[in-house]
Every structure is written in structure tokens, then in C-alpha cells.
C-alpha positions in Angstrom: -49.9 -16.8 36.4 -47.4 -19.4 35.2 -49.0 -19.3 31.7 -48.6 -15.5 31.7 -45.0 -15.8 32.8 -44.2 -18.3 30.1 -45.9 -16.1 27.5 -43.8 -13.1 28.7 -40.6 -15.2 28.4 -41.7 -16.4 24.9 -42.3 -12.7 23.9 -38.8 -11.8 25.2 -37.3 -14.6 23.2 -39.0 -13.5 20.0 -37.9 -10.0 20.7 -34.3 -11.1 21.2 -34.5 -13.1 17.9 -35.9 -10.2 16.0 -33.3 -7.8 17.4 -30.4 -10.1 16.1 -29.4 -11.7 19.4 -28.9 -15.0 17.5 -27.4 -13.4 14.4 -24.0 -14.5 12.9 -21.3 -12.1 13.9 -18.6 -11.5 11.3 -15.5 -9.9 12.8 -13.4 -7.8 10.4 -9.9 -6.4 11.1 -9.3 -3.2 9.1 -6.0 -1.4 8.4 -6.4 2.3 9.0 -5.3 4.2 5.9 -6.7 7.6 6.9 -9.2 9.2 9.2 -11.9 8.2 6.8 -11.2 4.4 6.9 -13.1 3.6 10.1 -16.2 5.7 9.3 -16.4 4.2 5.8 -16.4 0.6 7.1 -18.8 1.3 9.9 -21.3 2.8 7.4 -20.7 -0.1 5.1 -21.4 -2.5 7.9 -24.6 -0.7 8.8 -25.8 -0.8 5.2 -25.0 -4.5 4.9 -26.8 -5.3 8.2 -29.9 -3.4 7.1 -30.2 -5.7 4.1 -29.0 -8.8 6.1 -30.6 -8.5 9.5 -29.4 -12.0 10.5 -25.8 -10.9 10.4 -23.8 -8.6 12.6 -20.6 -7.0 11.3 -18.0 -6.1 13.9 -15.3 -3.7 12.6 -12.0 -3.4 14.3 -9.6 -0.6 12.9 -5.9 -1.0 13.6 -3.1 1.3 12.7 -1.3 0.1 9.6 2.2 0.0 11.3 1.0 -2.4 14.0 -1.3 -4.5 11.9 1.1 -7.3 11.1 2.1 -7.7 14.8 -1.5 -7.8 15.9 -2.4 -10.4 13.3 0.6 -12.6 14.3 -0.5 -12.4 17.9 -4.2 -13.0 17.2 -3.5 -15.9 14.8 -1.1 -17.6 17.3 -3.8 -17.4 20.0 -6.6 -18.5 17.6 -8.3 -15.2 18.4 -8.2 -13.7 14.8 -11.2 -12.1 13.1 -13.1 -13.8 10.2 -11.8 -11.3 7.7 -8.8 -9.1 7.6 -6.9 -6.7 5.4 -3.3 -7.7 4.9 -0.4 -6.6 2.8 -0.6 -8.9 -0.3 3.2 -9.4 0.2 2.4 -11.4 3.4 0.0 -13.6 1.6 2.3 -16.4 0.4 3.6 -17.1 3.9 0.0 -17.2 5.2 -1.1 -19.5 2.5 1.8 -21.9 3.1 0.9 -22.0 6.8 -2.7 -22.9 5.9 -4.1 -19.8 7.6 -6.0 -18.3 4.6 -9.0 -19.9 2.9 -9.3 -19.9 -0.9 -12.3 -18.1 -2.2 -12.8 -20.0 -5.5 -15.9 -21.8 -4.3 -17.7 -18.5 -4.1 -16.2 -16.7 -7.1 -18.5 -16.8 -10.1 -17.4 -15.6 -13.6 -19.6 -12.5 -13.2 -17.9 -11.7 -9.8 -14.4 -12.1 -11.3 -15.3 -9.9 -14.2 -15.8 -7.0 -11.8 -12.0 -6.7 -11.4 -9.1 -5.1 -13.3 -6.8 -8.1 -13.8 -3.7 -6.2 -12.9 -4.9 -5.9 -9.3 -6.5 -9.2 -8.8 -3.5 -11.3 -10.1 -1.2 -10.7 -7.1 -3.7 -12.6 -4.8 -3.8 -15.6 -7.1 -1.5 -18.5 -6.1 -1.3 -21.9 -7.6 -4.4 -21.1 -9.6 -6.5 -20.2 -6.5 -7.7 -16.8 -5.4 -6.8 -16.2 -1.8 -7.6 -12.6 -1.4 -9.4 -9.7 -3.0 -7.6 -6.3 -3.7 -9.1 -3.9 -1.1 -6.6 -1.2 -1.9 -4.4 -0.6 -5.0 -1.9 2.0 -6.0 1.2 2.8 -7.9 3.9 5.3 -7.2 4.8 8.6 -9.1 6.7 11.8 -8.4 5.0 14.8 -7.0 6.8 18.1 -7.6 6.2 21.6 -6.3 5.6 23.8 -9.4 6.3 27.1 -7.5 9.7 25.9 -6.2 10.6 24.5 -9.6 9.8 27.9 -11.3 11.9 29.8 -8.7 14.8 27.6 -9.5 14.3 28.1 -13.2 13.2 24.5 -13.9 10.5 24.3 -16.5 9.6 20.6 -16.5 9.8 17.7 -14.0 13.0 15.7 -14.3 12.9 12.9 -17.0 16.0 11.1 -15.7 17.8 10.8 -12.4 20.7 12.8 -13.9 18.2 15.6 -14.6 16.8 15.1 -11.1 20.1 15.7 -9.4 20.7 18.8 -11.6 17.2 20.1 -10.5 17.9 19.4 -6.9 21.2 21.3 -7.1 19.4 24.3 -8.6 16.8 24.3 -5.8 19.7 24.1 -3.2 21.2 27.2 -4.9 18.1 29.1 -3.9 19.5 29.3 -0.4 16.2 28.5 1.3 15.3 25.8 3.8 13.7 23.8 1.0 15.3 20.6 -0.2 15.1 19.1 -3.7 14.5 15.5 -2.9 12.3 14.2 -0.1 13.9 10.9 0.6 12.3 8.3 2.9 14.6 6.4 5.2 12.4 4.9 7.9 9.8 2.3 8.5 7.6 0.5 5.8 8.7 1.0 2.2 12.2 2.3 3.0 13.4 -0.5 0.7 10.9 0.5 -2.0 12.3 4.0 -2.2 15.6 2.3 -3.2 14.0 0.2 -5.8 12.9 3.2 -7.9 16.6 3.9 -8.6 17.5 0.2 -8.8 14.9 -0.4 -11.6 15.9 2.7 -13.4 19.4 1.4 -13.5 18.3 -1.9 -14.9 18.5 -3.9 -11.6 16.1 -6.4 -10.1 15.3 -7.1 -6.5 15.6 -10.9 -7.1 16.9 -12.5 -10.3 17.3 -16.3 -10.9 16.7 -17.0 -7.3 19.4 -14.6 -6.0 19.4 -11.2 -4.5 20.1 -8.3 -6.9 21.4 -6.1 -4.0 25.1 -6.8 -4.9 24.7 -5.9 -8.6 26.3 -3.0 -10.3 22.8 -1.4 -10.6 22.3 -1.5 -6.8 25.8 -0.2 -6.2 25.2 2.7 -8.7 21.8 3.4 -7.1 23.2 3.5 -3.5 26.0 5.8 -4.8 23.5 8.1 -6.4 21.3 8.3 -3.4 24.2 8.9 -1.0 25.3 11.7 -3.3 22.0 13.4 -2.9 22.3 13.1 0.9 26.0 14.2 1.1 25.3 17.1 -1.3 22.6 18.5 1.0 20.0 17.9 -1.7 17.7 15.9 0.6 16.2 16.8 4.0 18.8 16.3 6.8 18.5 13.0 8.8 16.6 11.0 6.2 16.6 7.9 8.4 14.3 9.7 10.8 11.6 10.2 8.1 8.8 7.7 7.3 6.6 7.9 4.2 4.1 10.0 6.1 6.8 12.3 7.5 8.2 13.0 3.9 4.7 13.5 2.6 4.1 16.1 5.3 7.3 17.9 4.4 6.0 18.1 0.8 2.7 19.5 1.9 4.5 22.1 4.0 6.6 23.1 1.0 9.9 22.0 2.7 10.8 19.5 0.0 10.3 20.1 -3.7 9.7 16.5 -4.7 8.4 13.2 -3.1 7.7 9.8 -4.7 4.6 8.3 -3.3 1.1 7.0 -3.9 -2.2 8.6 -5.4 -3.6 9.2 -1.9 -1.3 12.2 -1.4 -3.4 14.1 -4.0 -6.5 13.9 -1.7 -4.4 14.9 1.4 -3.1 18.0 -0.4 -6.6 19.1 -1.5 -7.8 18.8 2.1 -4.7 19.9 4.1 -2.8 22.2 1.7 -5.2 23.4 -0.9 -3.1 26.3 -2.1 -0.1 24.0 -2.9 0.7 24.3 -6.6 1.9 20.8 -7.5 2.1 18.4 -10.4 2.5 14.7 -10.8 5.0 13.0 -13.1 6.6 9.6 -13.8 9.5 8.5 -11.6 12.7 9.5 -13.4 14.3 7.0 -15.8 17.9 5.6 -15.8 20.7 6.4 -18.2 19.6 3.6 -20.6 15.9 4.4 -20.3 15.2 2.0 -17.5 12.1 2.8 -15.4 9.5 1.3 -13.2 6.9 2.1 -10.6 5.9 0.1 -7.5 2.5 -1.5 -7.9 0.9 -2.2 -4.6 -2.2 -4.1 -3.5 -3.5 -4.9 -0.1 -5.8 -7.8 0.1 -8.8 -8.7 2.3 -8.7 -12.4 3.2 -10.9 -15.0 4.8 -9.3 -17.0 7.6 -9.5 -20.8 7.4 -10.6 -21.0 11.0 -13.6 -18.7 10.5 -16.9 -20.2 11.8 -18.9 -17.8 9.6 -17.5 -18.2 6.2 -20.8 -17.9 4.3 -21.8 -14.7 6.1 -18.2 -13.4 5.7 -18.3 -14.0 2.0 -21.7 -12.2 1.6 -20.0 -9.1 3.2 -17.0 -9.4 0.9 -19.4 -9.6 -2.1 -21.1 -6.4 -0.8 -17.8 -4.5 -0.3 -16.8 -5.2 -3.9 -19.9 -3.8 -5.5 -19.2 -0.9 -7.8 -21.1 1.5 -5.4 -19.0 0.5 -2.4 -15.7 0.4 -4.2 -16.2 3.8 -5.7 -17.1 5.3 -2.3 -14.1 3.7 -0.6 -11.5 4.6 -3.2 -12.7 8.2 -3.4 -12.3 8.5 0.4 -8.8 6.9 0.4 -7.4 8.1 -2.9 -6.7 4.6 -4.2 -6.8 3.5 -7.9 -10.0 1.7 -8.9 -9.8 -2.1 -8.9 -13.3 -2.4 -10.3 -13.7 -2.0 -14.0 -17.0 -0.2 -13.9 -15.7 2.0 -11.0 -12.9 3.1 -13.3 -15.4 4.7 -15.7 -16.6 7.1 -13.0 -15.7 10.7 -14.0 -13.9 11.1 -10.6 -11.4 8.6 -11.8 -11.6 8.9 -15.6 -11.2 12.7 -15.6 -8.7 13.0 -12.8 -5.4 14.3 -14.2 -3.3 13.1 -11.2 -4.7 9.6 -11.4 -4.2 9.4 -15.1 -0.4 9.7 -14.5 -0.6 6.8 -12.1 -2.7 4.6 -14.3 -0.3 5.4 -17.3 2.5 3.9 -15.3 0.8 0.6 -14.6 2.3 -1.2 -17.7 5.7 -0.7 -16.0 4.5 -1.6 -12.5 6.6 -4.0 -10.4 5.0 -5.8 -7.5 6.9 -7.2 -4.5 8.1 -10.7 -5.4 5.7 -13.5 -4.3 8.4 -15.5 -2.5 8.7 -17.0 1.0 10.4 -14.7 3.6 9.7 -11.6 1.7 9.2 -9.5 4.8 12.7 -10.6 6.1 14.2 -9.8 2.7 12.7 -6.2 2.7 13.9 -5.6 6.2 17.4 -6.8 5.4 17.4 -4.4 2.4 16.1 -1.5 4.5 18.7 -2.1 7.2 21.6 -2.1 4.7 20.3 1.1 3.0 19.9 2.9 6.4 23.4 2.0 7.3 24.7 3.5 4.0 22.6 6.6 4.4 24.0 7.1 7.9 27.6 6.7 6.6 28.1 3.7 8.9 29.1 1.3 6.1 30.9 1.5 2.7 28.4 1.0 -0.1 29.7 -2.1 -1.9 30.6 -4.3 1.2 27.4 -3.3 2.9 25.3 -4.3 0.0 27.2 -7.5 -0.6 26.8 -8.5 3.0 23.0 -7.9 2.8 22.8 -9.8 -0.5 24.5 -12.8 1.1 22.0 -12.7 4.0 19.1 -12.5 1.6 20.4 -15.4 -0.5 20.3 -17.5 2.7 16.7 -16.5 3.2 15.9 -17.4 -0.4 17.4 -20.9 0.1 
């Protein structure tokens, strides 16, 4: 009887082993980009587990706006996942604190050759690779062709002066449609300001000091405020996040919006009858121009107990098949060189505009305290938009605060 019981227990043990009870579990925190994000990663996890039955992938999807706070809380408690998506602009602070593990020990020349250098470079610090570009995009101007035609505008504006003239013509239609969908709330509020700053020849940081008190910054703030005061933007711009302004564009309530490639996919799904085009961000009076290049990285935490299994999952996620599937779902630019040859990307007119802008792409500066600097900039801009501060003194005060952070 005892022998039978031991045999039964042994059988249960073998069954538990075969079912993965003793498998490595790799926890992955995922930023939610769209409704397709979670399903994609769950399917990727299942496909990986099928080929690697000794490993369990546990996916946790977190809204993007709360991701940084969650990571801060989890890291402080030592309860963070093995892998996580982060904004690449957060990477330097994490590296300085010793939170992120370098990946160089696993990266072979063949693996590195998968990537388009433009998007891998932002995650390289002191010659070491600390993250892989899970999402990549640039920014361009979407414009409503039907509204432009009604206003007698034949082409998208090439300069900010042209843009203001176009917005005035749209206002003259007397409808509830506004020429410029201007973001003034939440993440990338500062970025919306940089489009004009770069066009006017300004820099976010130059020679270790803030460029927010420069003539270019003052001219940009004056220009944007003239759009607001002239009724050329939607009312109450500081109440509108990036997603809010994109929704206004999809509803035909603003004629233009400056944003990322993923809006194209949203339009096709949510507003298929919208007649729109994509064009470069307008240039400045002296031809200055620039787009915002963005990458989000997926990183391996230093305190992970499953680094080998976690790396294997990273390797899987960055195969051409998986990258192509993910970027098609999310509407991101390809980071994989072979992926970029897929007709979906190579023959996509909208994406061609974005990729053509990459030579002029600017990335967030890789400097300590960047998030604080971005928030100080956003706060100053919101104050100006609301009419609660004069332009020059408000920008100078913000620049002084940023310079203290830079020290």
C-alpha cells in the first residue's frame, strides 16, 4: 500500500514537473499603447512558452500614464518585474542608480545587426547597451484635406507663417473647426513646444544651460500664444492631452495635429472616411526644422533572478516576425532592418513621410533629471497658455530652475 502511495506521489511529481510547476517565471511589465498591446504580448508569451516549456512568461499591462509611478513604487519595494518597458528618456537615471543591467554579454554581432542604428543608439550609454528599442516613432503634421479645400488651401503649410495664415482661413469659414490642434496637458506638452523652438533655431539645452530663455523660445511662445488668442486653436488647450487632440482630429474638429505614426492606424479603424494627409512639421523663417524622435526601451533589471530566461524572451521579441507583427498592430516605425523591407512599411505613404524626417530627428537629451526639466518646461508653457504669466519673465524663471537641475 505504501509502495503504491509513493508511486502515486512520484507520478504526481513527474506530472507537476512536466506541466511546468518548476519552470522559471519571467515577469514582464508592459506599457499599454493601444487595445492591441495586451493581446499581442499574451500571444507572444504563449508562442515563446510553446518553444520553451521550462519558462513561464507573466505579462502585466500598465496604462502608460501611470507606468513611471508604478515602476518607482515597485523598484523601491524590490517588487519590480524582470523586464519592463520604460521611456528611454528615463534610462540614464535608472543606469546611474544601478537599477538596469547591461545587455552586452548577450548581444552578438548578428543580433546587433538586426537593428536600425538610429533607434538603438539612444539606449547606448558609456559604450554599453542598456535597453532595446521596443517602440520607435517620429512626429509629423496630419491635416484634414477636406477642411483645407473648403478654406481654399491647396497644400499643407511649409512654414509656421504659412500655418498661421492657413489657420486664419479656416477660422474664417465660421464653423466649429479650428486650424491648430494644440496639446497643453500631460506627457509631451513640452514636446509640442519644441517643434516651434527647433524651427526658430533654438535648442532645449545648449552648452549645459537651458535654451528656454533664448530669443527662439520667446518667439515660439509668442507665436503659439497668438494662435490661442486669435481663436485658431481649440479653446482651453491646457485641458487637452495628446490623445484628446488626436480625437478632435479624428472627429474633424481640428484641421491639423502634430503627432506620431500610430494615428494613421487609429484613423483607418475609427474614422475610415476621414480624408487626411501627412506632411513635415512646418519650418521656421530661416528654414530651421526638426521632428521629435522617440524610442521606448525594454530593459532587464539588475535584481532579476531569471536573467538568462529573460534574455531568451527578449531575443524572441526582436525577431523579424515578432517585430513586424507588433509594429503593424501599434503603428510604430520599424526598428528591425529586415522588417522595414516588408511592403506594409516600404509602400506605406504615411510612414514614408515619417521616415523621411528621421535625418532631422531630435531625441530627448540624455541628461540626469530630464523628467524634472520636461515638467518645468510644461509648467511654464501652461502658465503662458493660460495667460497667467508674461512670456519672457515666465520663460526666464523656468530656465533658471532648469539650470539648477542641470548643475
